[in-house]
N, C-alpha and C positions, 0 to 999 in steps of 0.2 A: 645419664641420658636414657637409661631404661625406664625411668619413672614417667617420662612424658610420651605419650603415644596415642594411638587411635583406639576409641572405645566403639564397638560395633552396635551397641543397642542405640535405638532411636525413639523418640517420642513419635506420636501419630501425626503430628503436623510437620515433621521435619522434611525439608526439602534437600538435605543432604544425606539421605538414607542410601545405603549401599544396595548394589543389585548383584546377585550371585553369579550371573553370566551375561554375556553380551547379547544373547537372544532376548533375555528378559527386558534389557535395557532399551533394545531397539524396537520392541513391540509397540504397537500403537492401538490400544483397545478404544473402541468406540463408546461413547456414553450416551448418543442420541439426546443430549441435553446441553444447555448452556451452562450448566452448574458443575463443571469439572476443570481441572487444570491438567494439562498434558505434560509429561516429563520429557516429551521428545524436543522440547525447545529450551535452549540455554540462552543466558544473558550475554549480552556485549559488555565491555568494560570501557567506558569512557574516561575513567580516571588515567591521567598520564603515568606512564611507567617512569617512576624516578628511583634510581639506585646510583651506587657508586660509579657504575659504568656510564650512565648518562650525564651525572655531573662532570666526570672526566671529560666526556666527549663536548660538552658545552663549552667547558674552559679552553680546550685546546683547538676548537674550531674558531671561536672568535665571532665578532660581529659580521664579518664578511659572509659567513656561512649562513647567518640569519637573514641577511639581505637576499642572498641568493636562493634561499629557500622560500621566501616570499615571492620571488619572481616566478620561480617554478609552480608555486601554488596557484598564482593567477593564470599562468599558462595552461595548467590542468583544468582550471574552470573554463577557461575559453574553448579548449578542446572538446570539453563535455558539451557546451552549448552547440558547437558546430556539429559534433556527431550526432546529438538528439534530432537537431533539425534535418540533417540528411536522412537519418532513418524515418522521420515523418514524411519527409518529401517522397522517398521510395515507397512507403505504405500508400500515400494518396494516389501516386502515379500508377501503381499496379491495380488498386481498386478502380480507379477512373477507367482504365483501359478495359478491363474485364466486364464492368457494369455496362457500359456502353455497347459492348458486344453482345451482352446478354439481353439488354433492352431492344435493341434493333431486331435481333433475332424473333423475339416474342411478337413485337409489333408486325414485323413481316408476316409471320405465321397467321396472325389474327386478321389483319386488314387486307392481306394479298392472297393467301391460301384459304382463308376462311375454314380452316379446320381446328375445331376445338379438341379433338383427341391428340392430333399432332402437337398442337400448342401444349397440352397438358403434359406430354412426354418431354418435350424440351424444357419446359419450366422445371419439371422434376429433376432432369438431368443437371440443369444449371444451379439447381439447389442442393441435390444429394451429394454429387461429386465434390464440390468444395467443402461441404460438411464433413464428408468421410476423410477427406485429406486433413483438414483442421483437426479433427478429432483424433486420428490415427497418430499424427505427429506429436500430440500431447500424451496420449495414452502409452505409446510405446518408446518415445524419446525422451520426454521430460514432462512427468505430470505436475511439477511444480508451477508449470506455465499456465494452468487452468485458470479461469475465472479472469476478473479484471486485474487483480494484483494490487489493488489499492490497500485492501487490508493487510496485506503482507508489507506494503511500504510504510503504513502507519505503525505497524509492529516493529519493523526493524528501526525506524527513526526514533521509537520510543524505548530502544535498548533491548530488543529481542532478536537473538541470532536466528535467522530464517534459513535453513538448509537450501542451497543452490541459489540463493538470492541473486548473485552476481555472476553466475556462470555464463559463459558465451553461448552455449548450447541453449540454455534456457532462453536467452535473448532471441536467439535465431527462431526457436520454435514459437516463441511469442508473436513474433513478426508474421510468420506464415499462417498461424492459426487465426490472427486477427483479421488478416486479408481474406482468409477463407470465410470468415463469418460475414464480412460485409458483402463479398461477392454473392454469397448464398441468399441474402436477404433475410437473415434471421434477425429477431429482436435483440440485437447487440451491436454496440457502436466500437469505434477505434479510440475515442477520446479518453476514456478510462484507462484502457490498456497502455496508451502513450505515456501516462504518468508513471506506471510501472516500467515501460520501456525506458524512459528517461533515467529513472533511479538505477536500472541495471546498467545502462550506459555509464553513468557516473561512476559506479563501482568497478566496471570493466576497464574504463579509461585510466582511473587511478592505479588500478593493479598493473596496467600496461606500463605506466610511467615508473612504478616501483621496480618492475622486473628491468626495464631498459637502463635504468641509472644505478641500481644497486650493486651491480658487478664491476662497475668501472670507477672513474675518478668522481662521478656524480653521487657516489654512495653517501658522502658526508652530507650533501645537500639533501638528499631524499630521506635520509635517516629520521630526522625529527618529524617528517610527514607520515610516518608509518605507524599509524595507531588508530583505534576504532573511532576515536572523536574526528579526526581529519576525514576519515572515509564516510563517517556519518554525514558531515556537512556537505561532502561532495556529492553524496546521493541524495541529499534534501535538495541541492541544486539542481541535479539532474531531473528530479521529479518536477520541480517548478519549471524547468525548460521544457519538459513535455506537455504540461497544461499550457504554457505560454504559445508553443508551437501549435497545439491543438485548437485553440479558441483565440490566438492572437491577444492574449491577455498577460504581458509580463508582470504587472503589479498583481492582478489576480492570482497568477501562478504563484508568486512570492508569498502572499498571504495564505494561500491554501496549503503550500508546504509547510508554513510555519504554524498555521492554526491547527491543522489537522495531523499534521506529521510530528515534526520534532517536538520534544518536551523541554528542550533548552534553547531559550530565545536570547539573542544578544545583538547589539547593533552591528558587530562585526559580521556575525553570521548573516544577518538580513541583508547587509550590502553585498556579501558574496553570492547569496541566492538570487538577489535582484540582478546583479551583474551577469549571471548565466542566463536568467530568464530573459533579460533584455537583448543579450547576444542572440538567443535562439529565435526569438519572434522575426526580427527582419531578415535573418537568414533563411527562415522557412518561407517566408512570403516572397523573397526574392527569388528563390529557386523555384517556386510554383509559378511566379510570373514568367520566368524563362522557359519553362516547360510547357505552359499552356497559353502562351501568347498567341501562337498560331493554331491552337486547338481547343478553342473555348466553346463549351457547351452552348449552343444557341438558345437552350430553353431557360438558361439563368438569367435572372433580371440584371439590370444595371447595378443594382445595389450589390449584388453577391459577387460583383468583380471587384469590389474595393478591398481595402485591407481589414474591414471589420467583418468577423465572421458571421454575424447575423445580418449583416448589410446595414447601411446607413439609414436611420430613421429621419424622416423630415420633422419639421417644427410642429406641425399640425398633428402628427401621430403622438407626440410625446406630450402634448398639451394636456394638462388634467386640472380639475377644480377640486377644492376641499369637500364639496358634496359627493365626491366619488369615493371618500375614504371608506364609508361602509361597504362599497363593493370590493375595494381592495382587501379589506379585513374578511369578507365572505369568501374571496378567492383563496386567502391564506388558509382558511379554516377548511374549505373543500379540499385543497392540496394537502393539507396535513392529515386529513382523514383518509384520502385516497392513498397517500404514501404509507401511512400506518396500515392499511389493508394490504398494500403490496409486500410490505415487510412480514406481516403475519402470514400471509400466504407463502411467501418464499421460504419462511422458517420451517412451516409444516411440510413443504415440498423437499426442503433439505433433509429433514429427518426421514422422510419415506425413502429418499435416494440413499442414505447412510444405512438403512435397514435392508433394503431389497435390491437396490442397483449397486452391487459390489464388484463383480467381475468386469474384466475389460470387455468382453464380448456384450454384456448388458448395457455397459456405458455406451459402447459403439451403436448398439440397435436402438437406444433411447435417442441419441443425436440423429441418426437416419430417420427415425419416426417423426421427430420434430420437423426435420427438413421436408419430408413428404407432405406432411400437415401444413406447413407454410404454403407450398406450391398450390396445393389442393383448395386451401381456403382463400388464397389470393384469387385464383381464377373463378372459383365459384362466387365470390363476392361480385366480381365483375360481370358474370352471367346473370345472377339473380337481381342485382341492383341495377338496373338499366337506367339510371338517371343521366339524361343527356344534358350537356351544357354547351353554350354557344362558345365557339373558339375565340379565345381572346389573343391579342397579338403576343403576349407574353408566355402563353400557354399552349403554343400551336405545334409544339414538339413533345415527344415522349408521352403521347396520349394514343389511344386507338379509338376507332369509330364505333365498332362492335354494337350493331344492331341500332345505331343512331343515323337520323339523317343526315345529308351532306352539310358541311359547315359546323358539325357539332361533334362532341366526342363523349365517351363514357366517362363520367366525372371521376368515380373511384379508381379507374385505371391509372389516373395521373399520381395517385398515392403510391402505387405498386411498382410504376415503371420510372421512378425517379430515384436518386439516392436520398439518403437521410438529410444531408446537408440541404439538397435542393428543396425538399419538402419543408424543412424548417423555415428556410428564407421565403417560400411561396406562402406559408401561413402567415409570416409577419408582413409581407409587402404587397401581396395580391389584393386588389380590391373586394369589397364585400360580395360582389354578385359572382365571383369566381367559384365559389363553393356554397353548397346548400347543406342544410342541418343534417339530413339523414345519412348521406355518405360520410360526412364528418363523424357522426355518431357511431356508425358501423366501424370505421377505421380506428377510431379511439379504442372501442371495446376489444377488437380483434388484436390490435397492437399491444394493448395491455395484457392480453393472454399470452401472446407470442414472447413478450418480454419475460413474463413470469417463467415460461418453460425455457427459454434460452438461458437466463442467469441461473447458473448451477450446473449447466452442461460441462463436460470435460473439454471445453474450448475456451479461447482467450476472447471473452465478451464483456464489454463494458456496459453500463446503463445510463451514461449521462445523456447521449443523444436519444435513445429510446425514451427516456423520462421527458425530455424536452418535447419530443413529437406528441406525446400522450398530453401534456399539458397544454401544449399549443393548439392541440385539436379541440379540447374542451374549452379552452379559452376563446377560441373563435366561435364556437357554437354559442357561448354566453354573449358574445359581441353581436351575433345575428339576432338573438332573442331581445337583447337591449336596444338594437336598432330598430327592431319591429316595434316595439312599444314606446320607444322614446327616440324617435329618429334624430333629434337634434344632439344627442348625447355624444355620440362617436362620429358623426358625420358619415363619410363614406370610406373611412380607413379603419378597420378592426384590428390592426396589428398591435396597438396598445393593449388590449386584452389577451391577444395571443401571447404576447411577451409575459404578461403577468401570470397566465396560466402555466407556461412553462417554468417560470421561476417557482411558482407555487408547488409544482409537482415535484420538480427536482429537489427543492428544499425540504419537501415533506418525505422524500426518500432518503436522502443523505444526510439531512439535518445540519446543513452548513449556513451560515448566514453572511458574515462579513465578506468573506473571500468570494462567495458566490455574487453578492452585490456588485463587488468590483468587477468581476468576470463579466457579468450581463452590461455593465456601463461600457466597459472597453470594447466588447463585442458589439455594441450597438453604436457606440461613439457619441452617446448623449448622456451628459451628466445631469441634465435637467430631471431625468426620471428617477433619481436617486431616491426621493421620498416614497413614492409608490413602491418600489422594489424593497426597501427596508421594511416597510409595514407588511407587505405580502410575505416575505420570506421569514421574519420574525413570527409572525402569527402562525405560518405553516410549521415551524420547528416547534413551537409551545403546543400546538395541536397535537403533532405526531409524538411528541415526547410524552404526552399524557397517557398514551396507549403502548406504544413500543419504543425500543431502542432504533437507532438508525441502522440502515442496511448493513454498513460496514461494522459497526459495533456488534450487531447480532453474528456477522460471519466471523469476526475475531473470536468471540465467546463461544460459538459453535466449534471452533477448531481447537479451544483449549489452550490458547496462547495466554501465558501469564502477564497480561498487559495490566500495568497500573492505570487506575483512573486518574483524572487531573486533579482531584482533590481527595484528602483522606477520609475514611469512612466518618459520618457524623457521630457524635456522642462517644467518642473514643479517648478522650483526653485522660480519662481514669485508667487506661490501660497502659502499662509499661513495658519496656522492652522485654523483661523476663517472663512476660506472660505469652509472648509468641515468638521467641527466639528459638533456634535449634541449639539445644545444650549438647548434642553429639558432635564434638569438635575433634579434628584431627590436627593436633598441634605438633610441630617439627622444632627440635632443638636447633639453635643456629649453627651449632657444631655437632656433627654426627658422622658415623661411619657410612660409607656407601652402600653396603649391604643392607644397613637398616632403613636407609632411605628407599631403596629398590623394593624392600618388602612393604613398605608403607604405600608406596605408588600401586603395587600390584595387588594390594589387599583392600583398597578403598577405590571409591568412584568420585571422589571430590574434585571439584575444579580449582579450589584455592585453599590454601594452608597458612594459618598464622604461625610465624616464626617466633619461638619463644626462649627464654632462658630456663633451663631445667629447674622446675619447682612445682612440686604437686601439693595441694592442700585442699581444704574445704571452707567456704564462707556461707554465712546464713544471713538472709534478708526477708522480713516478714513471714519468719517461720518456715521459709523455703531453703533447702540446702543445695548449694551449688558446687560443683566440682570445678577447681581452679587448675587450669593447665600450664601456668607459668607465667612469668612477666613477658609483656608483649615486646618484641624487638622489631617486628616487621611483618609483611605478608607477601607470599610467593605463590604464583600460579602453576598448576599442573603442567601446562605447556612448556613453560620456563625450566621446570625441573627435568622434564623429558630431553630439552636440548642439552643441558649441562651434563646429564648422564650419557646420552648417546654419542656426543662429540668429546667426551672426557675434558671438558672445559676446567675441572678441578684440578687437573695435573699440571697446568701451566699457571704461573704466577701472573697477577694483575698488573701488566707493565703497559707502557705507552704503545709498544709495537703490536700488542696482541688484543687490547681492549675493543677496538674497532671491528675485528673479525668476531668477537664473542657477542657483541651488541648487535651486529648484523644478523647472526644465527638466531639470537633471541627474537628479534623483531620479525624475522622471515617465518617462524614457527607460530608465534603468538597472533599476529595479525594477518591471517589467511582469511581470502575471501571465500573460500569453499569448505565443504565438509573436512574437518580433521579427525585424525585417529587420535584422540586425546587419551583414550581409556585403552591403550595397547599395553601389553605385558613386557617388561623390561628384563633383560638378561646381562649380567656382568660376570666376568671371569672370578673365580674363587680367590684368586691372589689379589684381586682389586677390591674385594668386599670389606677389607680391613683398612682400607685407605681412608683417612679422615677429610671431610669436606667442610669448608666454611661457607655458609650460605649469605653471609653479610654482604659481600660484594654485589649480588644478584638481586637481593630482595628489595621491595619497596619499604624503605625505611620509615615512611610517615603515612600508614594506611588510614582510612577514615574509620573513627571509633565512636561509639556511643556508651553510655553507662547504663546499668540496670534500671535507674530511675527515669531514663529518658522516655517521653510519652510517645504513643504510637503516631499522631500527627506530626511531630517533629522528625522522627525517623522516616516516616513517608515522604516528607518533603525532601529530605536529604537524597533519598533514592531518585525521586521524580525530577528534581531540578538539576542534580549533578550527574545523572545516568550512571549511577554506581551498580556494581555487580554484587560486591560484599561488603559488609560493614561489621567490624569486630566488636563484640559486646565485652567490657571490661568492668571490674569492681573498682572500689575506691582506692585500692592499692595498685592499680594497672595490671591486674592479672586477667588472663583471658578466661571467661565463663562461658561464652557462647558466640554464635555467629548468625548473622541474618543475610539473607539472599532476597532478591526481587521475587522468587517464587514463593518465599515464606509470606510476603506481604499480599500477594496475589491470592494465595490459598487462604489466608486469614480473612481476606474479604468475603469468601464464599462461607466460611464458618460464621463469620459474623452475620451474613445475610440469612443463613440457615437458622440462627439463634433468634434473630428479630423478626423474621417473617414466617417462622414456623415450617420451613422445608423440611421434609423427611430425610433427604439424603443429598450429601455432597461428595462427589466422586472425585479422588485426586489419584492420578496415575503418574 
């Protein structure tokens, strides 16, 4: 047993390198680059825990337990959908109430008191106070709630453990912050954060079900559901429910969750996700109808009161001819270029913030500065741009007269004194004479700048609605120009080009195609407009991808998350496992003394250990000598070893009366939603150090393996499709010679990029 142990030397690429102290482990250096991988993120393990304990559990429980577990599973999905819809209704209600109060106060100050200074003070207060609250709760209560959260959702669903991803406090802070952003009128929306909120609701709900059932008779039923794969599926369903509630698009939410989120796609998972999204949408819609039946905003058009988020488009609006295809392509190209510009500016702004805006005081001051800038620029644009527009029946509210004659209103005021949803619907459904080019152009430029400044603040702000507003504004400008030179092309309804502009702008920033197409169709209620949307979105994606990555991919890389791309690197079939594996392996004998096991855990930082039969030798392949650590018997995680030692599970035999308790303890420690103290130092009494422990009942006896000759693409696809955390490398005689983790592949991608593109440096922390 002394011959098999842990070697502390490591190769430069090794992701299993040890850290001398906890402070070094928890440190998070900044690279100010997208070419680095952070060690702060660990991988999830979607592989089912299979051991003698789980086999015994399955045999003794029988088929009735399987049926009961399936019933509980569907009840969990149903509760996730209901809870996500309730949270969305709460957010909408609070935003609606405070925004109406804000807009009424500003209109009264301008048109009744005629006091510009007083109006500016009121506007600044209504902007700065919510911004301060929304920023402070994030900075001082839950920093992980900053941003839209979609990059974190994508990372988690692709196998990366995100700290505090499902914490209830993170959920509450996220809700408060996104409400404050919308009330303040910053360039951020609630639809993006609702996806993150839905995922957090999914994780919180499943954790609540686990805790409520595992201490009673239901522990046999809930036991098989306690694993990372089940929680991943439920969080994917929650994310789909969030998008379904936000846009009224259950099919689009399902496709978005599967297309941009989880890397593992199956028919059963798609059905579960769609079920959750389909329940969330009518629940959200029914709740809003009940709350707003007697409190409907009179400024909204008839279309906005329907179940369609963008309003129901009429047949004349969605009519198109094949001669307009060049216009659709031009829209896609312009949206892709503008989206690439947005991503590039946001990347440079993020680098600046990482270098200079570091302390909480500076982050708060930055948010307050942006809030003051928003209030000043809004009122200044209304004063300087005194375009007067004749009042229409549909636009008689939420506007101010402000230096305009009776019966008319300040045109640009209608943009700043309405919510984002109302502005989008007005761009889509108001007649062509409702807006002129100059106010639309000024609003488009200002809102582009405001969105750039808001995305990246330490607040919960999304960019779905701001992107739609920017695109709808320049799309409506294009419709006015087309109508001026060719009046018969669009008639009197510019909604078609406003919709295409919104799709092109959003597609150019987030680079999503299939799911966004379905979202737009469901949100408008018109399947006839499928072809123009497809052409526009695909053109926008191809154009944007030529210059930059999408906004979420850029943010993921900037955070150093070791996320695997969808396909293996090209021209890598000649690279085998031994070229990039970690040959620093800590192998544990299947039978050893407790003292030896404690020493191994205290002196290493590995998350998983191959269990071997004691044998040390050397093998040679392609003139490369590898150390063999023993015949592979199984694999066991650090968290499982911690439970075995802390609860003295090795002192009791594996009988029917105690296997359930052992399995419950192992699952409780392994599949926790929050941060875990995996790298804790263990202590045992001296008289227990000589006790012999057999790991075979607790280990996974059939771990995933690859051989030294396995190519990189094949290994990559195993990690990507199966959601694995570790793969053991063996030689031709089934002896362990190395190990591969998801981080190894993520880091290898950067080294390969450095070698092929001539990068001078690749940082790995």
